[in-house]
C-alpha positions as CSV (number, residue, x, y, z in Angstrom):
1,M,0.0,0.0,0.0
2,A,2.9,2.4,0.7
3,L,4.1,2.1,-2.9
4,A,0.7,2.4,-4.5
5,P,0.7,6.2,-5.0
6,G,4.1,6.3,-6.6
7,R,3.4,3.2,-8.8
8,A,0.1,4.8,-9.9
9,A,2.0,7.9,-10.8
10,L,4.6,6.0,-12.8
11,R,1.9,3.9,-14.5
12,A,0.1,7.1,-15.5
13,L,3.4,8.5,-16.9
14,T,4.0,5.3,-18.8
15,A,0.5,5.3,-20.2
16,A,0.8,8.9,-21.3
17,T,4.1,8.2,-23.0
18,M,2.7,5.2,-24.8
19,Q,-0.2,7.3,-26.1
20,T,1.9,10.1,-27.4
21,T,4.2,7.6,-29.1
22,S,1.6,5.3,-30.6
23,S,2.8,5.5,-34.2
24,P,4.3,3.2,-36.8
25,Q,7.7,4.1,-35.4
26,S,6.7,2.7,-32.0
27,D,6.8,-0.9,-33.3
28,T,10.3,-0.3,-34.5
29,R,11.3,1.0,-31.1
30,W,9.9,-2.0,-29.4
31,Q,11.8,-4.2,-31.8
32,Q,15.0,-2.3,-30.8
33,A,14.3,-2.9,-27.1
34,P,16.6,-6.0,-26.8
35,L,19.4,-4.0,-28.4
36,L,18.9,-1.2,-25.9
37,L,18.8,-3.7,-23.0
38,G,22.0,-5.2,-24.2
39,A,23.6,-1.8,-24.5
40,A,22.5,-0.9,-20.9
41,I,23.9,-4.2,-19.6
42,A,27.2,-3.6,-21.4
43,G,27.3,0.0,-20.0
44,L,26.8,-1.3,-16.5
45,A,29.5,-3.9,-17.0
46,V,31.9,-1.2,-18.2
47,L,31.0,1.0,-15.2
48,A,31.5,-1.9,-12.8
49,G,34.9,-2.7,-14.3
50,A,36.0,0.9,-14.1
51,L,34.9,1.3,-10.5
52,L,36.5,-2.0,-9.5
53,G,39.8,-0.9,-11.0
54,Y,39.7,2.7,-9.8
55,A,38.0,2.5,-6.4
56,G,37.8,-1.2,-5.3
57,P,35.0,-3.6,-4.5
58,R,33.6,-1.6,-1.5
59,V,32.9,1.5,-3.5
60,T,31.6,-0.5,-6.4
61,L,29.1,-2.2,-4.2
62,A,28.2,1.2,-2.7
63,V,27.6,2.7,-6.1
64,F,25.5,-0.1,-7.4
65,G,23.6,-0.3,-4.1
66,T,22.8,3.4,-4.5
67,L,21.6,2.8,-8.1
68,V,19.3,0.0,-6.9
69,L,18.0,2.3,-4.1
70,V,17.4,5.2,-6.5
71,L,15.4,2.9,-8.9
72,W,13.4,1.6,-6.0
73,A,12.8,5.1,-4.7
74,L,11.4,6.2,-8.1
75,A,8.5,3.9,-7.4
76,S,7.4,5.7,-4.2
77,L,7.8,9.1,-2.5
78,E,7.8,7.3,0.8
79,V,10.8,5.2,-0.2
80,A,12.6,8.3,-1.5
81,L,12.0,10.1,1.8
82,C,13.3,7.1,3.8
83,A,16.4,7.1,1.6
84,V,17.0,10.7,2.6
85,L,16.5,9.8,6.3
86,A,18.9,6.9,6.0
87,I,21.7,9.1,4.5
88,I,21.1,11.9,7.1
89,T,21.6,9.4,9.9
90,L,24.0,6.8,8.6
91,L,26.2,8.5,6.0
92,P,25.5,12.2,6.4
93,F,28.7,13.4,4.8
94,G,29.1,10.8,2.1
95,T,29.8,11.9,-1.4
96,L,29.7,10.1,-4.8
97,P,33.1,8.5,-5.5
98,F,33.5,10.5,-8.7
99,K,33.3,14.1,-9.8
100,F,31.2,15.6,-12.6
101,V,31.8,19.4,-12.5
102,L,30.9,19.2,-8.8
103,T,31.3,16.4,-6.3
104,L,27.7,15.7,-5.3
105,T,26.9,14.3,-1.9
106,L,24.7,11.2,-1.4
107,L,22.2,13.5,0.3
108,D,22.1,15.7,-2.8
109,V,21.2,12.7,-4.9
110,A,18.6,11.5,-2.5
111,L,16.9,14.9,-2.1
112,A,16.9,15.3,-5.9
113,G,15.3,11.9,-6.3
114,A,12.6,12.7,-3.8
115,L,11.9,16.0,-5.5
116,F,11.8,14.3,-8.9
117,V,9.2,11.7,-7.7
118,Y,7.1,14.4,-6.1
119,L,7.1,16.4,-9.4
120,C,6.2,13.3,-11.4
121,Q,3.2,12.8,-9.1
122,W,2.0,16.3,-10.0
123,M,2.6,15.8,-13.7
124,A,0.8,12.4,-13.6
125,G,-2.2,14.0,-12.0
126,Y,-1.9,12.0,-8.7
127,R,-1.6,15.2,-6.7
128,R,-4.2,17.9,-7.5
129,H,-3.9,20.3,-4.6
130,L,-1.1,21.6,-2.3
131,L,-1.5,21.1,1.4
132,V,-1.1,24.5,2.9
133,T,-0.4,25.3,6.5
134,P,-0.1,28.7,8.3
135,A,3.7,28.3,8.1
136,H,3.9,28.0,4.3
137,A,3.8,31.7,3.7
138,P,6.5,32.5,6.3
139,L,8.6,29.7,4.8
140,L,8.3,31.2,1.3
141,A,9.2,34.7,2.7
142,F,12.2,33.3,4.5
143,A,13.4,31.6,1.4
144,M,13.0,34.8,-0.6
145,V,15.0,36.8,1.9
146,C,17.8,34.2,1.8
147,I,17.9,34.4,-2.0
148,V,18.0,38.2,-1.9
149,A,20.8,38.2,0.7
150,F,22.7,35.7,-1.4
151,I,22.4,37.8,-4.6
152,S,23.2,41.1,-2.9
153,A,26.4,39.6,-1.3
154,L,27.8,38.8,-4.8
155,T,29.2,42.3,-4.9
156,H,31.9,41.2,-2.4
157,T,31.7,37.4,-2.6
158,A,33.2,35.4,-5.4
159,F,30.5,33.3,-7.1
160,T,31.8,29.7,-7.2
161,P,30.1,26.5,-8.2
162,N,30.7,25.1,-4.7
163,L,29.1,28.1,-3.0
164,A,26.1,27.9,-5.4
165,R,25.8,24.2,-4.7
166,R,25.7,24.7,-1.0
167,F,23.2,27.5,-1.2
168,V,20.9,25.3,-3.4
169,E,21.3,22.5,-0.8
170,F,20.2,25.0,1.8
171,L,17.0,25.9,-0.2
172,L,16.3,22.2,-0.8
173,S,16.5,21.6,2.9
174,V,14.0,24.3,3.6
175,F,11.7,22.9,0.9
176,F,12.0,19.5,2.5
177,A,9.7,20.6,5.2
178,V,7.0,21.2,2.6
179,L,7.7,17.8,1.1
180,V,7.2,16.1,4.4
181,V,3.9,17.8,5.0
182,E,2.8,16.9,1.5
183,H,3.6,13.2,2.0
184,T,2.3,12.7,5.6
185,R,-1.4,13.4,4.8
186,T,-2.6,10.6,7.1
187,L,-1.6,9.5,10.6
188,R,-0.6,6.1,9.2
189,E,1.9,7.8,6.8
190,L,3.2,10.0,9.6
191,N,3.7,7.0,12.0
192,R,5.5,5.0,9.3
193,L,8.0,7.8,8.8
194,L,8.5,8.1,12.5
195,R,9.2,4.4,12.9
196,V,11.8,4.5,10.2
197,L,13.4,7.6,11.8
198,L,13.5,5.9,15.2
199,L,15.0,2.7,13.8
200,L,17.7,4.7,12.0
201,G,18.3,6.6,15.2
202,S,19.0,3.4,17.0
203,A,21.4,2.3,14.2
204,T,23.2,5.7,14.4
205,A,23.6,5.6,18.1
206,G,24.7,1.9,18.0
207,V,27.3,2.5,15.3
208,A,28.7,5.5,17.2
209,L,28.8,3.5,20.5
210,V,30.6,0.6,18.9
211,L,33.2,2.9,17.3
212,Y,33.7,4.6,20.6
213,L,34.2,1.3,22.5
214,L,36.6,-0.3,19.9
215,P,40.3,0.4,20.3
216,P,41.2,3.8,18.8
217,A,43.4,2.4,16.1
218,V,40.6,0.0,14.9
219,S,38.0,2.8,15.0
220,E,40.2,5.2,13.1
221,R,41.0,2.5,10.5
222,G,37.2,1.9,10.0
223,L,36.5,5.6,9.7
224,N,39.4,6.1,7.2
225,S,37.8,3.4,5.0
226,L,35.0,5.9,4.3
227,G,37.5,8.2,2.6
228,R,36.4,6.9,-0.7
229,L,33.0,8.4,0.0
230,G,34.4,11.9,0.7
231,Y,35.0,11.4,4.5
232,P,38.1,12.9,6.1
233,T,41.1,10.6,6.6
234,G,44.0,10.6,8.9
235,S,43.6,11.4,12.6
236,V,39.8,11.6,12.6
237,L,39.0,10.7,16.2
238,R,38.1,13.7,18.4
239,Y,38.9,14.5,22.0
240,V,37.8,17.1,24.6
241,E,39.5,20.4,23.7
242,D,41.1,18.5,20.8
243,D,43.7,17.2,23.2
244,S,44.4,13.4,22.9
245,E,45.3,13.4,26.6
246,N,41.7,14.2,27.4
247,A,38.6,12.0,27.1
248,Q,37.7,10.7,23.6
249,R,34.4,12.0,22.1
250,A,32.0,9.8,20.2
251,I,31.6,10.9,16.6
252,G,30.1,7.9,14.7
253,T,29.9,8.7,11.0
254,A,28.9,12.4,11.7
255,V,32.6,13.6,11.6
256,D,31.9,16.2,14.4
257,P,30.9,15.2,17.9
258,N,28.7,18.2,18.4
259,A,26.9,17.4,15.1
260,L,26.4,13.8,16.3
261,G,25.2,15.1,19.7
262,G,22.6,17.4,18.0
263,M,21.3,14.6,15.8
264,L,21.0,12.3,18.8
265,A,19.3,14.9,20.9
266,V,16.6,15.4,18.2
267,L,16.1,11.7,17.8
268,G,16.1,11.2,21.6
269,A,13.3,13.7,21.9
270,L,11.3,11.7,19.4
271,A,12.0,8.5,21.3
272,A,11.2,10.1,24.7
273,A,7.6,10.8,23.5
274,Q,7.0,7.1,23.1
275,L,7.6,6.6,26.9
276,A,4.5,8.7,27.5
277,A,2.4,7.1,24.8
278,A,-0.8,5.1,25.5
279,R,-0.2,3.5,22.1
280,P,3.5,3.4,21.3
281,L,4.6,2.9,17.8
282,A,6.3,-0.4,18.7
283,G,3.2,-1.7,20.5
284,R,5.0,-1.7,23.9
285,R,7.0,0.8,25.8
286,W,10.1,-1.3,26.6
287,P,11.6,-0.8,23.1
288,A,11.3,2.9,23.6
289,Y,13.2,2.7,26.9
290,L,16.0,0.7,25.3
291,L,16.2,3.1,22.4
292,L,16.3,6.2,24.7
293,A,18.9,4.5,26.9
294,L,21.1,3.8,23.9
295,I,20.7,7.3,22.5
296,A,21.3,9.0,25.8
297,T,24.4,6.9,26.5
298,T,25.9,7.7,23.2
299,L,25.0,11.4,23.6
300,L,26.8,11.5,26.9
301,L,29.9,10.2,25.1
302,T,29.9,13.0,22.6
303,F,30.5,15.4,25.5
304,S,28.1,17.9,23.7
305,R,26.8,20.0,26.6
306,A,24.3,21.9,24.4
307,A,22.8,18.7,23.0
308,M,22.4,17.1,26.4
309,A,20.8,20.2,27.9
310,S,18.4,20.3,25.0
311,L,17.4,16.6,25.4
312,L,16.8,17.2,29.1
313,I,14.6,20.2,28.4
314,A,12.6,18.3,25.8
315,F,12.2,15.3,28.2
316,L,11.1,17.6,31.0
317,G,8.5,19.2,28.7
318,I,7.2,15.7,27.7
319,A,6.9,14.7,31.3
320,L,5.0,17.8,32.3
321,L,2.6,17.7,29.4
322,Q,1.8,14.0,29.2
323,Q,3.3,11.8,31.9
324,R,4.4,13.3,35.3
325,R,5.8,9.9,36.4
326,L,8.7,10.3,33.9
327,L,10.0,13.0,36.2
328,W,11.2,10.2,38.5
329,L,13.1,8.6,35.7
330,L,14.7,12.0,34.8
331,A,15.7,12.4,38.5
332,L,17.2,8.9,38.7
333,C,19.2,9.3,35.5
334,A,20.5,12.7,36.7
335,G,21.5,11.2,40.0
336,L,23.4,8.3,38.3
337,V,25.3,10.7,36.1
338,L,26.3,12.9,39.1
339,L,27.3,9.9,41.3
340,L,28.9,7.3,39.0
341,P,32.7,7.6,39.1
342,Q,32.8,6.9,35.3
343,A,30.7,10.0,34.7
344,Q,32.8,12.5,36.7
345,A,34.8,13.6,33.7
346,Y,31.5,14.6,32.0
347,V,30.2,16.3,35.1
348,L,33.4,18.4,35.3
349,H,33.3,19.2,31.6
350,F,29.6,20.3,31.9
351,G,30.4,22.4,35.0
352,A,33.3,24.1,33.3
353,G,31.0,25.2,30.5
354,L,28.5,26.6,32.9
355,R,31.2,28.6,34.6
356,G,32.7,29.7,31.3
357,A,36.0,28.3,32.6
358,D,37.1,26.1,29.7
359,L,38.7,27.2,26.4
360,A,35.7,26.3,24.1
361,T,33.3,28.4,26.1
362,Q,35.7,31.4,26.2
363,M,36.1,31.2,22.5
364,R,32.4,31.2,22.1
365,F,32.1,34.4,24.0
366,G,34.7,36.0,21.7
367,E,32.7,34.7,18.6
368,Y,29.5,36.3,20.0
369,K,31.2,39.7,20.4
370,D,32.6,39.6,16.8
371,A,29.3,38.4,15.4
372,L,27.4,41.3,17.1
373,E,29.9,43.7,15.6
374,L,29.4,42.3,12.1
375,I,25.6,42.4,12.5
376,G,25.9,46.0,13.6
377,R,27.8,46.9,10.4
378,Y,25.4,45.0,8.1
379,P,22.1,44.9,9.9
380,F,19.6,44.7,7.1
381,L,20.5,41.8,4.8
382,G,23.8,40.6,6.4
383,V,26.8,39.7,4.4
384,G,25.5,36.6,2.5
385,F,26.8,33.1,2.7
386,G,30.3,33.4,1.2
387,G,32.3,35.5,3.7
388,A,32.6,38.9,5.3
389,P,33.5,41.9,3.1
390,D,35.8,43.5,5.8
391,V,39.2,42.0,6.6
392,D,38.8,42.6,10.3
393,L,35.6,40.5,10.5
394,Y,34.8,36.9,9.7
395,L,31.6,34.9,9.0
396,G,31.0,32.3,11.6
397,V,29.8,32.0,15.1
398,S,28.7,29.1,17.4
399,S,25.0,30.2,17.5
400,A,22.5,29.4,14.7
401,Y,20.6,32.6,15.4
402,L,23.6,34.9,15.3
403,L,24.9,33.1,12.2
404,M,21.5,33.5,10.5
405,A,21.7,37.3,11.3
406,E,25.2,37.4,9.9
407,Q,24.2,35.7,6.7
408,T,20.7,37.3,6.1
409,G,20.6,40.2,8.4
410,L,17.9,41.1,10.9
411,L,15.4,40.8,8.1
412,G,16.3,37.1,7.6
413,L,16.4,36.4,11.3
414,A,12.9,38.0,11.7
415,A,11.6,35.8,8.8
416,F,13.2,32.7,10.4
417,A,11.6,33.6,13.8
418,L,8.2,34.1,12.1
419,V,8.5,30.5,10.7
420,L,9.2,29.2,14.1
421,A,6.6,31.3,15.9
422,T,3.9,30.3,13.4
423,T,4.8,26.6,13.7
424,L,4.9,26.5,17.5
425,G,1.9,28.8,17.8
426,W,-0.3,26.7,15.4
427,G,0.9,23.6,17.3
428,A,-0.1,25.2,20.7
429,S,-3.5,26.1,19.4
430,H,-4.3,22.4,18.6
431,A,-2.3,20.9,21.5
432,R,-5.5,19.9,23.4
433,N,-6.9,18.0,20.5
434,A,-3.5,16.3,19.8
435,L,-2.9,15.2,23.4
436,R,-6.4,13.9,23.7
437,S,-5.9,11.5,20.9
438,A,-4.1,8.4,22.0
439,A,-3.1,7.6,18.4
440,L,-1.8,11.1,17.5
441,A,-0.3,12.3,20.8
442,P,3.1,10.5,20.5
443,A,3.7,11.8,17.0
444,W,2.6,15.4,17.8
445,L,4.5,15.5,21.1
446,G,7.6,13.9,19.7
447,A,7.8,16.2,16.7
448,H,7.4,19.3,18.8
449,A,9.8,18.1,21.5
450,A,12.4,17.4,18.8
451,L,11.9,20.9,17.4
452,V,12.3,22.5,20.8
453,A,15.5,20.4,21.3
454,A,16.9,21.7,18.0
455,L,16.0,25.3,18.9
456,V,17.7,25.0,22.3
457,I,20.8,23.6,20.7
458,S,20.8,26.4,18.2
459,I,21.5,28.9,21.0
460,F,25.0,27.4,21.4
461,D,25.8,25.7,18.1
462,H,25.4,26.6,14.5
463,Y,25.2,23.4,12.6
464,F,21.4,23.5,11.9
465,V,21.9,26.5,9.7
466,H,25.5,26.3,8.6
467,L,26.1,25.5,4.9
468,E,28.9,23.0,5.8
469,F,26.3,20.9,7.7
470,H,23.8,20.1,5.0
471,P,22.5,16.9,6.7
472,L,21.8,18.7,10.0
473,Q,20.0,21.5,8.1
474,T,17.8,18.9,6.5
475,L,17.2,17.2,9.8
476,F,16.0,20.5,11.3
477,W,13.5,21.2,8.5
478,L,12.4,17.5,8.5
479,V,11.5,17.9,12.2
480,L,9.7,21.2,11.5
481,G,7.8,19.5,8.7
482,L,6.8,16.6,11.0
483,A,5.5,19.1,13.6
484,L,3.4,20.9,10.9
485,A,2.1,17.6,9.6
486,A,1.1,16.4,13.2
487,T,-0.6,19.7,13.9
488,R,-2.5,19.6,10.6
489,L,-3.8,16.2,11.6
490,A,-4.8,17.5,15.0
491,S,-6.8,20.2,13.3
492,L,-9.0,17.7,11.5
493,P,-12.4,16.8,13.0
494,E,-12.6,13.7,15.2
495,G,-13.3,10.6,13.2
496,H,-11.7,11.9,10.0
497,A,-10.4,9.1,7.8
498,A,-6.8,10.6,7.9
499,L,-6.7,10.0,11.6
500,S,-7.0,6.2,11.3
501,A,-3.8,4.7,12.6
């Protein structure tokens, strides 16, 4: 059933093509089909041989696996979206092993495939109207401000193919929220997407935990093997304050421990909502407890203070809104972290951040000061996405909101704030209906808790809006799209067919 809409769209396209080509020439074309099939097989064989000789068997398997996945995704928008989720969580910074003008990332290909399937559904007549939420207009306004800021900055920024690609990726990530709303028209579709995301979250946390527990040399060798897919090589393991004498930080396949921490915090908030659910997605609550324990443990090992604080705030909100008994679990976990000898390094690291006593926090304070000076000089549209025009300033700060103001000015920051305010305000207006529904409550609560977690992280880290972190950008807009989709379902009258789980 999940593939039916996509298959129907492709069948319609095929039928239309056959109708427009029904001529005497079409018989000749069908007679040539075996020749075309043979040529395609020969081309694939040549490609396989070239890849085996140039990149080895692993990359060859990865490329052909990607081709199979792409062909499968063309049959269904849901499969295409799941491919995007898999890349975001498992190989977020993977690239194609070859270059054609630009080195495209796996996420670029997956997003382009999802967009292609979506457009085909419109052209085939499967989709006849756009689902519009109150946040669609602010989203469009935000995208337009970003485009204007990008163009206006070309007076001082060199236009390069790489910069253009990254900016297009940014816009695709914003549009991904619309795509999620378009797909999740029913509660069944929303829950399926959440199940996939939670399963991928468990895999992400599991891989990161295993890489952390393995001997450093083994972990580093395993991560270096991803170099064929565009990952950094060499000394890739990370440590607190980048000092190998300090504690190691979990990074998984996310390259950066803070990026992994942010991803796990968002996924952990989604999982935490299942603890308060009357009807969990897995049928029982114990899988949610195991998943949250796995995510929280791995998150601790990233030593990302902002991510851990955001997950705690999201968990607290879930407990207060839906299940007060979870407060005891929160207190127990906090007590264990404070008392266990193995966790003392983390407690000291967290306390140093709160006091502003460590080097990373002091550097952040300096970045904030420089960012405010840049915003003061270019308050309206910022300096764009390429770099600062003044030699005494630089573009970059460890705060998503300040970075947004640097790039798009206060106008862009206001448009971004309007998107967030509209999304959260619309969600709050339908919170009673959502929480009253045993079937919808976990999805609505989880999506909004994940969004709140991302917003808290964004105070202290920049990766949800930074062009270098396209997977995290896409994750942010995915969560916003899930929140909009859940609220739209909550706005429907009780008993509506779309609310059937």
